[in-house]
N, C-alpha and C positions, 0 to 999 in steps of 0.2 A: 258036618252041616254047620255047626256053630262057627267054625273057622271061615267058611265061605260067607256067612252073614257078617262077621266082623270085618272081613276083607272088603266086602261090598260097602259096608258102612264107612270104613276108612277112606275108600276111593270117593264116595259121595261127599264126605266132609271136605276132602282135599279139593274137589272140583267146586264146591260151594264157597268155601272160605277163600280160595284163591292163593296164588303164590306170587306175591308182589314183594319186591325188596328195593332198597335205595341205599345210596352211598354218596359220600362227599369227599372231594379232593381239593385241598387248598393249593391253588396255583401260586399265589404270592401271599406270604404271611402278612397280617395286618401291620401297618406302619404306625408305630407309636400307640398311644392309648386314646384313640379318637372315640368319643361317645356322643350320642345324639338322642333326642326325643322325637324328632320329626324326620320324615323321609319322603322323597319323591321317587316314584317308580317310573322307569323309562324302558319300554319294550323296544328292542332293536329288531330290525327285520331278521328273519331266520337266515343263518349262514348256509342252509341246505334246504331243499324242497320239503315243506311241511304243509299239510292241509290247513286251510283257513280256519276251519272249526277247531282244530287242535291248537292253533296259535291263539285264537280267542279264548279258548278254555284256559290256557296257561295264564293269560292276562287277568282273567276273572279270578282264578285261584290265588294269584299273587296279591291282588287287591284285597281279597277276603283274608288272607293270611297276615298281611301287614297292617291294613288300615281299617277294616270293618269289624263291627261288633263291639260289645262292651269290654272285651278283653284284648282288643287290638294292641299290639306292642308299641306301635308308633302312631303319631298323628301326622296328617299331611303337612309338609313344609320342606324347607331347603337345607336343613343341617346335614343330611345324608342323602345321597342319590344312589339308587340301585338301578344299574343298567343290566338288562338281562336279555338273553336270546337262546333259541335252539341252536346248538352246534352239531347235533346228531339226533336223528329220530327214525325209528323203524316201527311202523304199526304192527308188523308181524301178521300172522293169520289167526284171527279169533277162532275160526273153525278148526284150524290145526291145533290150537291150544286145547280146544274142547275135545276133539277126537282122540288126542294123545294124552289127556290129563296133564297138560303142561310140559310134555317132553319135547314138543316141537312147536314152531310158530310163535316163539316168544317176541315180545315187544320191548323196545328200549328207547328211552328218551334221555338226552344229554343237554343240560342247560348250563350255560356259562353265565356267571353273575359277577359284576364288578361293583365295588363300593367306592364312592367318591365323596370327599369332604365338601364343605361349603365353597371352597375355592376350586372345585372340580378336579382335584388331584386324586388319583387312585390311591386308596388306603387299604385295599385288600381285594382279592379275586379268588373265586372258587368255581368249581365245576361239580354239578350234582348229576347223578345217574339214577333213573328210576326204571325198574325192570318188572315185567309181568310175565309169568310163566303159565298161569292157568286161572281158573275161577269159574263161577257160575256162567254157563253158556260161553265159556272160553275166556272169560276175564276181559276187562276193558283196558285199552292202552292208556286211558285216562288215569288209571290207578298208578301207572308209572310216573306220569306228570305230577300227580298228587304227592308221591313219595319224594320226588326231587324238590318240589316246592317246600315240603316239610323240612327237609335237610337244610335248604338255604335259609329258611325262616329261623330255625334253631341256631344256626351259625350267626346270623345277624343279631339275634337277641343276645347271645352269649358274648359276642365280640364287640358290638357297637352300641347296644342299648344302654342309656344312662340310668 
């Protein structure tokens, strides 16, 4: 009896907490030691079909991560430009994730980000992946976008922030 209770509790915790992960791939290593205090964010149209709401959500999350709040790593300006876009996106099936506790219906988001110096020369390029396998009520594909944004932000701070 106790084993069944623990198994049910573990399954419930897994479905509530969710299974989201993210990764970053450096496409081209940073050129030189370019550092900046200010940044301009430029959203490029998605390279593949992506729902308007998901595109808006990505833009909102990038603004929040880079420019908003008292702990924003950059100020608005033109020392560094970040051009970004979806290059892959699959919402998956939220119901499928919920019914299978994350074993099917996964969601993936791939975001390409290029960093340009003040002369508009590319000084680095990365691709971030955000994956959602489960979560409360199937987990939201937005969690994958959040993970990808987090990876891009961390990279930008470590690589380009003065």
